[in-house]
All heavy atoms as a GROMACS GRO file, in nm:
protein
  616
    1MET      N    1  -0.513   0.478  -1.108
    1MET     CA    2  -0.608   0.472  -0.998
    1MET      C    3  -0.746   0.434  -1.051
    1MET      O    4  -0.834   0.517  -1.064
    1MET     CB    5  -0.613   0.605  -0.925
    1MET     CG    6  -0.484   0.646  -0.856
    1MET     SD    7  -0.431   0.537  -0.725
    1MET     CE    8  -0.567   0.540  -0.614
    2ARG      N    9  -0.758   0.307  -1.082
    2ARG     CA   10  -0.884   0.258  -1.137
    2ARG      C   11  -0.995   0.253  -1.033
    2ARG      O   12  -1.109   0.229  -1.067
    2ARG     CB   13  -0.863   0.119  -1.198
    2ARG     CG   14  -0.765   0.115  -1.314
    2ARG     CD   15  -0.809   0.193  -1.432
    2ARG     NE   16  -0.926   0.134  -1.493
    2ARG     CZ   17  -0.991   0.190  -1.592
    2ARG    NH1   18  -0.952   0.304  -1.641
    2ARG    NH2   19  -1.097   0.132  -1.643
    3ARG      N   20  -0.964   0.276  -0.906
    3ARG     CA   21  -1.067   0.273  -0.803
    3ARG      C   22  -1.165   0.389  -0.818
    3ARG      O   23  -1.274   0.385  -0.765
    3ARG     CB   24  -1.003   0.283  -0.665
    3ARG     CG   25  -0.937   0.156  -0.627
    3ARG     CD   26  -0.993   0.108  -0.496
    3ARG     NE   27  -0.953  -0.028  -0.479
    3ARG     CZ   28  -1.032  -0.123  -0.439
    3ARG    NH1   29  -1.155  -0.099  -0.411
    3ARG    NH2   30  -0.988  -0.243  -0.425
    4PHE      N   31  -1.126   0.495  -0.887
    4PHE     CA   32  -1.212   0.610  -0.902
    4PHE      C   33  -1.304   0.600  -1.023
    4PHE      O   34  -1.393   0.681  -1.040
    4PHE     CB   35  -1.128   0.737  -0.912
    4PHE     CG   36  -1.054   0.767  -0.786
    4PHE    CD1   37  -0.916   0.765  -0.782
    4PHE    CD2   38  -1.121   0.796  -0.669
    4PHE    CE1   39  -0.847   0.791  -0.666
    4PHE    CE2   40  -1.054   0.823  -0.552
    4PHE     CZ   41  -0.917   0.821  -0.551
    5THR      N   42  -1.284   0.502  -1.109
    5THR     CA   43  -1.367   0.487  -1.227
    5THR      C   44  -1.474   0.383  -1.200
    5THR      O   45  -1.446   0.275  -1.153
    5THR     CB   46  -1.284   0.439  -1.348
    5THR    OG1   47  -1.148   0.438  -1.317
    5THR    CG2   48  -1.305   0.524  -1.465
    6ARG      N   49  -1.592   0.414  -1.233
    6ARG     CA   50  -1.704   0.328  -1.198
    6ARG      C   51  -1.712   0.202  -1.285
    6ARG      O   52  -1.761   0.099  -1.241
    6ARG     CB   53  -1.834   0.406  -1.207
    6ARG     CG   54  -1.950   0.327  -1.159
    6ARG     CD   55  -2.077   0.404  -1.169
    6ARG     NE   56  -2.186   0.314  -1.141
    6ARG     CZ   57  -2.262   0.321  -1.034
    6ARG    NH1   58  -2.243   0.415  -0.946
    6ARG    NH2   59  -2.359   0.236  -1.015
    7LEU      N   60  -1.668   0.208  -1.406
    7LEU     CA   61  -1.686   0.097  -1.499
    7LEU      C   62  -1.574  -0.007  -1.494
    7LEU      O   63  -1.537  -0.065  -1.595
    7LEU     CB   64  -1.700   0.152  -1.642
    7LEU     CG   65  -1.819   0.245  -1.662
    7LEU    CD1   66  -1.816   0.304  -1.801
    7LEU    CD2   67  -1.949   0.172  -1.636
    8THR      N   68  -1.520  -0.033  -1.376
    8THR     CA   69  -1.416  -0.134  -1.362
    8THR      C   70  -1.452  -0.230  -1.250
    8THR      O   71  -1.544  -0.206  -1.172
    8THR     CB   72  -1.279  -0.070  -1.325
    8THR    OG1   73  -1.292  -0.010  -1.196
    8THR    CG2   74  -1.238   0.033  -1.425
    9ASN      N   75  -1.379  -0.338  -1.240
    9ASN     CA   76  -1.400  -0.435  -1.132
    9ASN      C   77  -1.347  -0.384  -0.999
    9ASN      O   78  -1.385  -0.433  -0.894
    9ASN     CB   79  -1.332  -0.567  -1.165
    9ASN     CG   80  -1.397  -0.636  -1.281
    9ASN    OD1   81  -1.514  -0.613  -1.308
    9ASN    ND2   82  -1.322  -0.718  -1.352
   10ALA      N   83  -1.257  -0.286  -1.002
   10ALA     CA   84  -1.193  -0.238  -0.880
   10ALA      C   85  -1.268  -0.122  -0.815
   10ALA      O   86  -1.223  -0.067  -0.717
   10ALA     CB   87  -1.050  -0.194  -0.910
   11PHE      N   88  -1.383  -0.082  -0.870
   11PHE     CA   89  -1.457   0.030  -0.818
   11PHE      C   90  -1.506   0.002  -0.676
   11PHE      O   91  -1.559  -0.105  -0.647
   11PHE     CB   92  -1.577   0.060  -0.909
   11PHE     CG   93  -1.664   0.171  -0.860
   11PHE    CD1   94  -1.621   0.302  -0.869
   11PHE    CD2   95  -1.788   0.146  -0.806
   11PHE    CE1   96  -1.699   0.405  -0.826
   11PHE    CE2   97  -1.867   0.248  -0.762
   11PHE     CZ   98  -1.824   0.378  -0.772
   12SER      N   99  -1.489   0.100  -0.585
   12SER     CA  100  -1.533   0.085  -0.446
   12SER      C  101  -1.671   0.147  -0.430
   12SER      O  102  -1.690   0.265  -0.454
   12SER     CB  103  -1.437   0.156  -0.352
   12SER     OG  104  -1.311   0.097  -0.356
   13LYS      N  105  -1.767   0.067  -0.389
   13LYS     CA  106  -1.901   0.119  -0.367
   13LYS      C  107  -1.912   0.190  -0.232
   13LYS      O  108  -1.988   0.283  -0.217
   13LYS     CB  109  -2.003   0.006  -0.372
   13LYS     CG  110  -2.021  -0.052  -0.510
   13LYS     CD  111  -2.127  -0.158  -0.510
   13LYS     CE  112  -2.144  -0.215  -0.649
   13LYS     NZ  113  -2.246  -0.319  -0.654
   14LYS      N  114  -1.836   0.145  -0.136
   14LYS     CA  115  -1.842   0.203  -0.002
   14LYS      C  116  -1.725   0.299   0.018
   14LYS      O  117  -1.612   0.271  -0.022
   14LYS     CB  118  -1.834   0.093   0.104
   14LYS     CG  119  -1.948  -0.004   0.099
   14LYS     CD  120  -1.929  -0.113   0.202
   14LYS     CE  121  -2.035  -0.218   0.189
   14LYS     NZ  122  -2.010  -0.330   0.280
   15LEU      N  123  -1.752   0.410   0.083
   15LEU     CA  124  -1.648   0.509   0.111
   15LEU      C  125  -1.541   0.452   0.202
   15LEU      O  126  -1.422   0.482   0.186
   15LEU     CB  127  -1.711   0.634   0.172
   15LEU     CG  128  -1.616   0.749   0.201
   15LEU    CD1  129  -1.550   0.799   0.072
   15LEU    CD2  130  -1.690   0.862   0.269
   16LYS      N  131  -1.581   0.366   0.295
   16LYS     CA  132  -1.486   0.304   0.387
   16LYS      C  133  -1.385   0.216   0.311
   16LYS      O  134  -1.265   0.220   0.339
   16LYS     CB  135  -1.561   0.221   0.491
   16LYS     CG  136  -1.476   0.169   0.602
   16LYS     CD  137  -1.563   0.098   0.705
   16LYS     CE  138  -1.480   0.047   0.819
   16LYS     NZ  139  -1.562  -0.022   0.920
   17SER      N  140  -1.433   0.140   0.214
   17SER     CA  141  -1.344   0.055   0.134
   17SER      C  142  -1.246   0.139   0.053
   17SER      O  143  -1.128   0.106   0.042
   17SER     CB  144  -1.424  -0.033   0.039
   17SER     OG  145  -1.508  -0.118   0.111
   18LEU      N  146  -1.296   0.247  -0.003
   18LEU     CA  147  -1.211   0.337  -0.080
   18LEU      C  148  -1.103   0.399   0.007
   18LEU      O  149  -0.986   0.404  -0.031
   18LEU     CB  150  -1.294   0.446  -0.147
   18LEU     CG  151  -1.216   0.549  -0.226
   18LEU    CD1  152  -1.148   0.485  -0.346
   18LEU    CD2  153  -1.306   0.662  -0.269
   19SER      N  154  -1.140   0.445   0.126
   19SER     CA  155  -1.040   0.508   0.214
   19SER      C  156  -0.936   0.408   0.262
   19SER      O  157  -0.817   0.441   0.271
   19SER     CB  158  -1.108   0.576   0.333
   19SER     OG  159  -1.172   0.481   0.415
   20HIS      N  160  -0.975   0.283   0.286
   20HIS     CA  161  -0.878   0.181   0.327
   20HIS      C  162  -0.782   0.149   0.213
   20HIS      O  163  -0.662   0.135   0.234
   20HIS     CB  164  -0.950   0.056   0.372
   20HIS     CG  165  -1.018   0.070   0.504
   20HIS    ND1  166  -1.063  -0.037   0.576
   20HIS    CD2  167  -1.050   0.179   0.576
   20HIS    CE1  168  -1.119   0.005   0.688
   20HIS    NE2  169  -1.114   0.136   0.689
   21MET      N  170  -0.835   0.139   0.092
   21MET     CA  171  -0.750   0.109  -0.023
   21MET      C  172  -0.653   0.223  -0.050
   21MET      O  173  -0.536   0.200  -0.083
   21MET     CB  174  -0.837   0.081  -0.146
   21MET     CG  175  -0.762   0.028  -0.262
   21MET     SD  176  -0.677  -0.125  -0.220
   21MET     CE  177  -0.526  -0.100  -0.307
   22LEU      N  178  -0.698   0.346  -0.035
   22LEU     CA  179  -0.609   0.460  -0.055
   22LEU      C  180  -0.500   0.464   0.051
   22LEU      O  181  -0.386   0.500   0.021
   22LEU     CB  182  -0.689   0.590  -0.055
   22LEU     CG  183  -0.769   0.617  -0.180
   22LEU    CD1  184  -0.852   0.743  -0.164
   22LEU    CD2  185  -0.678   0.629  -0.300
   23ALA      N  186  -0.532   0.427   0.174
   23ALA     CA  187  -0.431   0.423   0.279
   23ALA      C  188  -0.324   0.319   0.249
   23ALA      O  189  -0.204   0.344   0.265
   23ALA     CB  190  -0.497   0.393   0.413
   24ILE      N  191  -0.366   0.202   0.200
   24ILE     CA  192  -0.270   0.099   0.163
   24ILE      C  193  -0.184   0.145   0.046
   24ILE      O  194  -0.063   0.127   0.044
   24ILE     CB  195  -0.342  -0.033   0.129
   24ILE    CG1  196  -0.404  -0.092   0.255
   24ILE    CG2  197  -0.248  -0.133   0.064
   24ILE    CD1  198  -0.496  -0.209   0.229
   25TYR      N  199  -0.247   0.209  -0.052
   25TYR     CA  200  -0.173   0.257  -0.169
   25TYR      C  201  -0.069   0.362  -0.129
   25TYR      O  202   0.047   0.356  -0.173
   25TYR     CB  203  -0.268   0.316  -0.272
   25TYR     CG  204  -0.197   0.384  -0.385
   25TYR    CD1  205  -0.134   0.308  -0.483
   25TYR    CD2  206  -0.189   0.522  -0.392
   25TYR    CE1  207  -0.065   0.370  -0.587
   25TYR    CE2  208  -0.121   0.583  -0.495
   25TYR     CZ  209  -0.059   0.507  -0.592
   25TYR     OH  210   0.009   0.569  -0.693
   26HIS      N  211  -0.107   0.456  -0.043
   26HIS     CA  212  -0.013   0.561  -0.003
   26HIS      C  213   0.101   0.504   0.082
   26HIS      O  214   0.216   0.548   0.070
   26HIS     CB  215  -0.084   0.673   0.072
   26HIS     CG  216  -0.165   0.761  -0.019
   26HIS    ND1  217  -0.110   0.840  -0.115
   26HIS    CD2  218  -0.298   0.779  -0.028
   26HIS    CE1  219  -0.203   0.905  -0.180
   26HIS    NE2  220  -0.320   0.869  -0.130
   27ALA      N  221   0.071   0.406   0.165
   27ALA     CA  222   0.177   0.342   0.244
   27ALA      C  223   0.275   0.270   0.152
   27ALA      O  224   0.397   0.280   0.169
   27ALA     CB  225   0.116   0.246   0.344
   28TYR      N  226   0.222   0.199   0.053
   28TYR     CA  227   0.310   0.130  -0.044
   28TYR      C  228   0.393   0.231  -0.122
   28TYR      O  229   0.514   0.213  -0.138
   28TYR     CB  230   0.225   0.046  -0.140
   28TYR     CG  231   0.305  -0.006  -0.257
   28TYR    CD1  232   0.392  -0.113  -0.241
   28TYR    CD2  233   0.296   0.054  -0.382
   28TYR    CE1  234   0.467  -0.161  -0.347
   28TYR    CE2  235   0.372   0.007  -0.489
   28TYR     CZ  236   0.456  -0.099  -0.470
   28TYR     OH  237   0.532  -0.145  -0.574
   29TYR      N  238   0.331   0.335  -0.170
   29TYR     CA  239   0.399   0.435  -0.252
   29TYR      C  240   0.512   0.503  -0.175
   29TYR      O  241   0.619   0.528  -0.229
   29TYR     CB  242   0.298   0.539  -0.299
   29TYR     CG  243   0.353   0.640  -0.397
   29TYR    CD1  244   0.358   0.611  -0.532
   29TYR    CD2  245   0.402   0.763  -0.354
   29TYR    CE1  246   0.409   0.702  -0.623
   29TYR    CE2  247   0.452   0.855  -0.444
   29TYR     CZ  248   0.455   0.824  -0.578
   29TYR     OH  249   0.507   0.915  -0.667
   30ASN      N  250   0.490   0.532  -0.047
   30ASN     CA  251   0.588   0.608   0.030
   30ASN      C  252   0.692   0.522   0.101
   30ASN      O  253   0.804   0.568   0.124
   30ASN     CB  254   0.517   0.696   0.133
   30ASN     CG  255   0.446   0.810   0.067
   30ASN    OD1  256   0.498   0.874  -0.023
   30ASN    ND2  257   0.325   0.837   0.111
   31PHE      N  258   0.659   0.399   0.138
   31PHE     CA  259   0.752   0.318   0.217
   31PHE      C  260   0.808   0.197   0.144
   31PHE      O  261   0.912   0.145   0.183
   31PHE     CB  262   0.683   0.269   0.345
   31PHE     CG  263   0.660   0.378   0.445
   31PHE    CD1  264   0.539   0.444   0.451
   31PHE    CD2  265   0.761   0.417   0.532
   31PHE    CE1  266   0.518   0.546   0.541
   31PHE    CE2  267   0.741   0.518   0.623
   31PHE     CZ  268   0.619   0.583   0.627
   32CYS      N  269   0.743   0.149   0.037
   32CYS     CA  270   0.786   0.025  -0.030
   32CYS      C  271   0.844   0.047  -0.168
   32CYS      O  272   0.937  -0.022  -0.208
   32CYS     CB  273   0.668  -0.072  -0.041
   32CYS     SG  274   0.594  -0.115   0.116
   33ARG      N  275   0.790   0.138  -0.243
   33ARG     CA  276   0.828   0.155  -0.383
   33ARG      C  277   0.951   0.243  -0.398
   33ARG      O  278   0.951   0.358  -0.355
   33ARG     CB  279   0.712   0.217  -0.460
   33ARG     CG  280   0.737   0.233  -0.606
   33ARG     CD  281   0.610   0.283  -0.675
   33ARG     NE  282   0.631   0.300  -0.816
   33ARG     CZ  283   0.663   0.415  -0.873
   33ARG    NH1  284   0.675   0.524  -0.801
   33ARG    NH2  285   0.681   0.423  -1.002
   34VAL      N  286   1.055   0.191  -0.458
   34VAL     CA  287   1.177   0.268  -0.485
   34VAL      C  288   1.154   0.347  -0.613
   34VAL      O  289   1.126   0.290  -0.718
   34VAL     CB  290   1.299   0.176  -0.499
   34VAL    CG1  291   1.423   0.255  -0.535
   34VAL    CG2  292   1.321   0.098  -0.370
   35HIS      N  293   1.166   0.478  -0.604
   35HIS     CA  294   1.140   0.565  -0.719
   35HIS      C  295   1.264   0.578  -0.805
   35HIS      O  296   1.376   0.581  -0.756
   35HIS     CB  297   1.094   0.702  -0.670
   35HIS     CG  298   0.960   0.697  -0.605
   35HIS    ND1  299   0.848   0.745  -0.664
   35HIS    CD2  300   0.921   0.646  -0.486
   35HIS    CE1  301   0.745   0.725  -0.584
   35HIS    NE2  302   0.787   0.664  -0.476
   36GLN      N  303   1.241   0.587  -0.935
   36GLN     CA  304   1.351   0.588  -1.030
   36GLN      C  305   1.439   0.712  -1.015
   36GLN      O  306   1.561   0.702  -1.019
   36GLN     CB  307   1.295   0.585  -1.172
   36GLN     CG  308   1.356   0.480  -1.257
   36GLN     CD  309   1.288   0.473  -1.393
   36GLN    OE1  310   1.202   0.552  -1.426
   36GLN    NE2  311   1.327   0.376  -1.470
   37THR      N  312   1.379   0.829  -0.999
   37THR     CA  313   1.460   0.951  -0.992
   37THR      C  314   1.529   0.966  -0.857
   37THR      O  315   1.642   1.015  -0.850
   37THR     CB  316   1.372   1.075  -1.017
   37THR    OG1  317   1.263   1.075  -0.925
   37THR    CG2  318   1.319   1.074  -1.158
   38LEU      N  319   1.464   0.923  -0.750
   38LEU     CA  320   1.524   0.936  -0.616
   38LEU      C  321   1.620   0.823  -0.585
   38LEU      O  322   1.713   0.838  -0.506
   38LEU     CB  323   1.414   0.937  -0.509
   38LEU     CG  324   1.316   1.052  -0.511
   38LEU    CD1  325   1.207   1.028  -0.406
   38LEU    CD2  326   1.386   1.183  -0.482
   39ARG      N  327   1.595   0.706  -0.643
   39ARG     CA  328   1.667   0.580  -0.616
   39ARG      C  329   1.649   0.531  -0.472
   39ARG      O  330   1.721   0.444  -0.426
   39ARG     CB  331   1.816   0.594  -0.648
   39ARG     CG  332   1.841   0.636  -0.790
   39ARG     CD  333   1.936   0.543  -0.858
   39ARG     NE  334   1.926   0.559  -1.002
   39ARG     CZ  335   2.014   0.625  -1.075
   39ARG    NH1  336   2.118   0.679  -1.018
   39ARG    NH2  337   1.997   0.634  -1.204
   40VAL      N  338   1.556   0.590  -0.401
   40VAL     CA  339   1.514   0.546  -0.268
   40VAL      C  340   1.363   0.570  -0.257
   40VAL      O  341   1.303   0.625  -0.348
   40VAL     CB  342   1.587   0.623  -0.154
   40VAL    CG1  343   1.733   0.588  -0.149
   40VAL    CG2  344   1.568   0.772  -0.168
   41THR      N  345   1.304   0.531  -0.146
   41THR     CA  346   1.162   0.559  -0.125
   41THR      C  347   1.146   0.703  -0.077
   41THR      O  348   1.240   0.761  -0.020
   41THR     CB  349   1.102   0.465  -0.020
   41THR    OG1  350   1.166   0.489   0.106
   41THR    CG2  351   1.119   0.320  -0.059
   42PRO      N  352   1.029   0.764  -0.094
   42PRO     CA  353   1.008   0.900  -0.044
   42PRO      C  354   1.024   0.910   0.108
   42PRO      O  355   1.072   1.011   0.160
   42PRO     CB  356   0.864   0.932  -0.085
   42PRO     CG  357   0.842   0.850  -0.205
   42PRO     CD  358   0.918   0.724  -0.181
   43ALA      N  359   0.985   0.806   0.182
   43ALA     CA  360   1.001   0.807   0.328
   43ALA      C  361   1.149   0.808   0.367
   43ALA      O  362   1.189   0.874   0.463
   43ALA     CB  363   0.930   0.688   0.390
   44THR      N  364   1.232   0.736   0.293
   44THR     CA  365   1.376   0.737   0.319
   44THR      C  366   1.435   0.873   0.287
   44THR      O  367   1.518   0.924   0.361
   44THR     CB  368   1.446   0.628   0.235
   44THR    OG1  369   1.382   0.503   0.260
   44THR    CG2  370   1.591   0.617   0.270
   45GLU      N  371   1.392   0.931   0.177
   45GLU     CA  372   1.442   1.063   0.137
   45GLU      C  373   1.404   1.170   0.240
   45GLU      O  374   1.481   1.261   0.268
   45GLU     CB  375   1.385   1.099   0.000
   45GLU     CG  376   1.436   1.228  -0.058
   45GLU     CD  377   1.583   1.222  -0.098
   45GLU    OE1  378   1.636   1.113  -0.121
   45GLU    OE2  379   1.643   1.330  -0.106
   46ALA      N  380   1.286   1.157   0.299
   46ALA     CA  381   1.240   1.253   0.398
   46ALA      C  382   1.300   1.227   0.536
   46ALA      O  383   1.284   1.308   0.627
   46ALA     CB  384   1.088   1.248   0.408
   47GLY      N  385   1.368   1.115   0.554
   47GLY     CA  386   1.430   1.083   0.682
   47GLY      C  387   1.337   1.016   0.781
   47GLY      O  388   1.367   1.010   0.900
   48LEU      N  389   1.223   0.964   0.735
   48LEU     CA  390   1.129   0.897   0.824
   48LEU      C  391   1.173   0.755   0.857
   48LEU      O  392   1.139   0.703   0.964
   48LEU     CB  393   0.989   0.893   0.761
   48LEU     CG  394   0.925   1.028   0.734
   48LEU    CD1  395   0.794   1.011   0.660
   48LEU    CD2  396   0.903   1.103   0.865
   49THR      N  397   1.245   0.692   0.767
   49THR     CA  398   1.294   0.556   0.787
   49THR      C  399   1.427   0.541   0.716
   49THR      O  400   1.461   0.620   0.629
   49THR     CB  401   1.192   0.451   0.736
   49THR    OG1  402   1.240   0.321   0.767
   49THR    CG2  403   1.168   0.464   0.589
   50ASP      N  404   1.502   0.439   0.752
   50ASP     CA  405   1.631   0.419   0.687
   50ASP      C  406   1.636   0.287   0.609
   50ASP      O  407   1.742   0.243   0.568
   50ASP     CB  408   1.744   0.423   0.789
   50ASP     CG  409   1.726   0.325   0.902
   50ASP    OD1  410   1.616   0.268   0.914
   50ASP    OD2  411   1.821   0.306   0.978
   51GLN      N  412   1.520   0.224   0.588
   51GLN     CA  413   1.516   0.099   0.515
   51GLN      C  414   1.395   0.096   0.423
   51GLN      O  415   1.296   0.162   0.447
   51GLN     CB  416   1.509  -0.020   0.610
   51GLN     CG  417   1.381  -0.024   0.692
   51GLN     CD  418   1.378  -0.144   0.783
   51GLN    OE1  419   1.464  -0.229   0.776
   51GLN    NE2  420   1.279  -0.152   0.869
   52VAL      N  421   1.404   0.016   0.318
   52VAL     CA  422   1.292  -0.005   0.228
   52VAL      C  423   1.212  -0.121   0.284
   52VAL      O  424   1.265  -0.228   0.310
   52VAL     CB  425   1.341  -0.038   0.085
   52VAL    CG1  426   1.224  -0.068  -0.006
   52VAL    CG2  427   1.425   0.075   0.031
   53ARG      N  428   1.083  -0.101   0.304
   53ARG     CA  429   0.998  -0.205   0.359
   53ARG      C  430   0.938  -0.288   0.247
   53ARG      O  431   0.913  -0.240   0.139
   53ARG     CB  432   0.884  -0.145   0.439
   53ARG     CG  433   0.924  -0.082   0.567
   53ARG     CD  434   0.801  -0.033   0.636
   53ARG     NE  435   0.831   0.002   0.772
   53ARG     CZ  436   0.739   0.028   0.862
   53ARG    NH1  437   0.612   0.025   0.830
   53ARG    NH2  438   0.774   0.059   0.984
   54SER      N  439   0.911  -0.413   0.278
   54SER     CA  440   0.833  -0.495   0.185
   54SER      C  441   0.686  -0.473   0.217
   54SER      O  442   0.650  -0.420   0.322
   54SER     CB  443   0.869  -0.643   0.200
   54SER     OG  444   0.823  -0.691   0.325
   55LEU      N  445   0.600  -0.515   0.127
   55LEU     CA  446   0.458  -0.499   0.149
   55LEU      C  447   0.411  -0.582   0.268
   55LEU      O  448   0.325  -0.539   0.345
   55LEU     CB  449   0.381  -0.537   0.022
   55LEU     CG  450   0.235  -0.497   0.014
   55LEU    CD1  451   0.218  -0.348   0.036
   55LEU    CD2  452   0.178  -0.536  -0.118
   56GLU      N  453   0.470  -0.700   0.286
   56GLU     CA  454   0.433  -0.785   0.399
   56GLU      C  455   0.470  -0.719   0.532
   56GLU      O  456   0.397  -0.729   0.629
   56GLU     CB  457   0.501  -0.921   0.388
   56GLU     CG  458   0.442  -1.010   0.280
   56GLU     CD  459   0.496  -0.977   0.142
   56GLU    OE1  460   0.600  -0.908   0.131
   56GLU    OE2  461   0.434  -1.018   0.044
   57GLU      N  462   0.585  -0.652   0.538
   57GLU     CA  463   0.624  -0.582   0.661
   57GLU      C  464   0.530  -0.467   0.691
   57GLU      O  465   0.495  -0.444   0.806
   57GLU     CB  466   0.766  -0.528   0.648
   57GLU     CG  467   0.874  -0.631   0.650
   57GLU     CD  468   1.011  -0.571   0.624
   57GLU    OE1  469   1.020  -0.464   0.562
   57GLU    OE2  470   1.108  -0.635   0.666
   58SER      N  471   0.490  -0.396   0.589
   58SER     CA  472   0.400  -0.283   0.609
   58SER      C  473   0.264  -0.330   0.658
   58SER      O  474   0.207  -0.273   0.751
   58SER     CB  475   0.382  -0.204   0.479
   58SER     OG  476   0.503  -0.148   0.441
   59VAL      N  477   0.212  -0.436   0.598
   59VAL     CA  478   0.083  -0.488   0.640
   59VAL      C  479   0.096  -0.553   0.778
   59VAL      O  480   0.006  -0.543   0.860
   59VAL     CB  481   0.030  -0.589   0.535
   59VAL    CG1  482  -0.092  -0.663   0.586
   59VAL    CG2  483  -0.003  -0.516   0.407
   60GLY      N  484   0.208  -0.617   0.804
   60GLY     CA  485   0.229  -0.682   0.933
   60GLY      C  486   0.233  -0.587   1.050
   60GLY      O  487   0.208  -0.625   1.164
   61SER      N  488   0.260  -0.460   1.025
   61SER     CA  489   0.265  -0.363   1.134
   61SER      C  490   0.127  -0.308   1.167
   61SER      O  491   0.115  -0.222   1.254
   61SER     CB  492   0.360  -0.248   1.098
   61SER     OG  493   0.309  -0.177   0.987
   62LEU      N  494   0.025  -0.357   1.102
   62LEU     CA  495  -0.112  -0.313   1.131
   62LEU      C  496  -0.164  -0.388   1.253
   62LEU      O  497  -0.092  -0.411   1.348
   62LEU     CB  498  -0.201  -0.335   1.008
   62LEU     CG  499  -0.162  -0.254   0.885
   62LEU    CD1  500  -0.249  -0.295   0.767
   62LEU    CD2  501  -0.175  -0.107   0.910
   63ASP      N  502  -0.289  -0.428   1.252
   63ASP     CA  503  -0.348  -0.494   1.368
   63ASP      C  504  -0.353  -0.645   1.352
   63ASP      O  505  -0.283  -0.701   1.269
   63ASP     CB  506  -0.487  -0.438   1.394
   63ASP     CG  507  -0.580  -0.457   1.275
   63ASP    OD1  508  -0.535  -0.505   1.170
   63ASP    OD2  509  -0.696  -0.424   1.289
   64GLY      N  510  -0.436  -0.713   1.427
   64GLY     CA  511  -0.444  -0.859   1.427
   64GLY      C  512  -0.489  -0.921   1.296
   64GLY      O  513  -0.471  -1.039   1.274
   65ARG      N  514  -0.547  -0.843   1.205
   65ARG     CA  515  -0.592  -0.896   1.077
   65ARG      C  516  -0.481  -0.896   0.974
   65ARG      O  517  -0.503  -0.927   0.858
   65ARG     CB  518  -0.709  -0.813   1.025
   65ARG     CG  519  -0.832  -0.824   1.115
   65ARG     CD  520  -0.940  -0.735   1.066
   65ARG     NE  521  -0.900  -0.597   1.094
   65ARG     CZ  522  -0.964  -0.490   1.052
   65ARG    NH1  523  -1.069  -0.503   0.978
   65ARG    NH2  524  -0.921  -0.370   1.083
   66ALA      N  525  -0.361  -0.862   1.013
   66ALA     CA  526  -0.250  -0.846   0.918
   66ALA      C  527  -0.217  -0.976   0.846
   66ALA      O  528  -0.186  -0.975   0.728
   66ALA     CB  529  -0.127  -0.793   0.990
   67ALA      N  530  -0.224  -1.089   0.914
   67ALA     CA  531  -0.191  -1.216   0.851
   67ALA      C  532  -0.291  -1.249   0.740
   67ALA      O  533  -0.253  -1.297   0.633
   67ALA     CB  534  -0.189  -1.327   0.954
   68THR      N  535  -0.416  -1.219   0.763
   68THR     CA  536  -0.519  -1.243   0.662
   68THR      C  537  -0.497  -1.155   0.540
   68THR      O  538  -0.505  -1.200   0.426
   68THR     CB  539  -0.658  -1.216   0.721
   68THR    OG1  540  -0.674  -1.294   0.839
   68THR    CG2  541  -0.767  -1.250   0.623
   69VAL      N  542  -0.468  -1.029   0.563
   69VAL     CA  543  -0.446  -0.935   0.454
   69VAL      C  544  -0.320  -0.971   0.376
   69VAL      O  545  -0.317  -0.967   0.254
   69VAL     CB  546  -0.439  -0.790   0.507
   69VAL    CG1  547  -0.404  -0.692   0.396
   69VAL    CG2  548  -0.571  -0.750   0.571
   70ALA      N  549  -0.214  -1.009   0.447
   70ALA     CA  550  -0.089  -1.047   0.380
   70ALA      C  551  -0.110  -1.170   0.292
   70ALA      O  552  -0.057  -1.178   0.181
   70ALA     CB  553   0.020  -1.072   0.483
   71ALA      N  554  -0.186  -1.268   0.340
   71ALA     CA  555  -0.214  -1.388   0.261
   71ALA      C  556  -0.295  -1.351   0.137
   71ALA      O  557  -0.272  -1.402   0.028
   71ALA     CB  558  -0.290  -1.490   0.345
   72TRP      N  559  -0.390  -1.259   0.152
   72TRP     CA  560  -0.471  -1.215   0.039
   72TRP      C  561  -0.385  -1.142  -0.064
   72TRP      O  562  -0.399  -1.164  -0.184
   72TRP     CB  563  -0.583  -1.123   0.088
   72TRP     CG  564  -0.671  -1.074  -0.022
   72TRP    CD1  565  -0.772  -1.142  -0.081
   72TRP    CD2  566  -0.663  -0.948  -0.086
   72TRP    NE1  567  -0.828  -1.064  -0.178
   72TRP    CE2  568  -0.764  -0.945  -0.184
   72TRP    CE3  569  -0.581  -0.836  -0.071
   72TRP    CZ2  570  -0.785  -0.836  -0.265
   72TRP    CZ3  571  -0.602  -0.727  -0.152
   72TRP    CH2  572  -0.702  -0.727  -0.248
   73LEU      N  573  -0.292  -1.059  -0.017
   73LEU     CA  574  -0.206  -0.986  -0.108
   73LEU      C  575  -0.113  -1.080  -0.184
   73LEU      O  576  -0.084  -1.058  -0.300
   73LEU     CB  577  -0.124  -0.882  -0.032
   73LEU     CG  578  -0.202  -0.761   0.016
   73LEU    CD1  579  -0.115  -0.675   0.107
   73LEU    CD2  580  -0.252  -0.678  -0.101
   74LYS      N  581  -0.065  -1.185  -0.118
   74LYS     CA  582   0.021  -1.281  -0.186
   74LYS      C  583  -0.053  -1.353  -0.297
   74LYS      O  584   0.003  -1.382  -0.402
   74LYS     CB  585   0.077  -1.383  -0.087
   74LYS     CG  586   0.199  -1.336  -0.017
   74LYS     CD  587   0.261  -1.448   0.059
   74LYS     CE  588   0.394  -1.402   0.113
   74LYS     NZ  589   0.462  -1.507   0.186
   75ARG      N  590  -0.181  -1.383  -0.275
   75ARG     CA  591  -0.260  -1.450  -0.378
   75ARG      C  592  -0.282  -1.359  -0.497
   75ARG      O  593  -0.292  -1.404  -0.610
   75ARG     CB  594  -0.395  -1.494  -0.322
   75ARG     CG  595  -0.387  -1.620  -0.241
   75ARG     CD  596  -0.523  -1.671  -0.205
   75ARG     NE  597  -0.571  -1.592  -0.090
   75ARG     CZ  598  -0.692  -1.542  -0.080
   75ARG    NH1  599  -0.782  -1.561  -0.172
   75ARG    NH2  600  -0.728  -1.473   0.026
   76LYS      N  601  -0.291  -1.228  -0.475
   76LYS     CA  602  -0.319  -1.133  -0.582
   76LYS      C  603  -0.196  -1.103  -0.667
   76LYS      O  604  -0.208  -1.060  -0.780
   76LYS     CB  605  -0.374  -1.001  -0.525
   76LYS     CG  606  -0.509  -1.014  -0.466
   76LYS     CD  607  -0.610  -1.047  -0.571
   76LYS     CE  608  -0.748  -1.058  -0.515
   76LYS     NZ  609  -0.846  -1.094  -0.613
   77THR      N  610  -0.075  -1.122  -0.614
   77THR     CA  611   0.046  -1.088  -0.690
   77THR      C  612   0.107  -1.207  -0.756
   77THR      O  613   0.075  -1.317  -0.742
   77THR     CB  614   0.153  -1.021  -0.602
   77THR    OG1  615   0.183  -1.108  -0.493
   77THR    CG2  616   0.104  -0.888  -0.554
   0.00000   0.00000   0.00000
């Protein structure tokens, strides 16, 4: 979590930016990332969903800015 360290490029100066980034991170961690010990996502293990989502699907379920964010995420990966 390099967002909490000030001496990096990923440091968030605004609290709003930090909270948005943390929301995206938690959504990815719980709905997209398959954990090694569980062999499924935490959301699947908890019974919240029955499928592993891609990052594009998770971002696409947001609001009208989803296409812009998805394009930005594709450029970063």
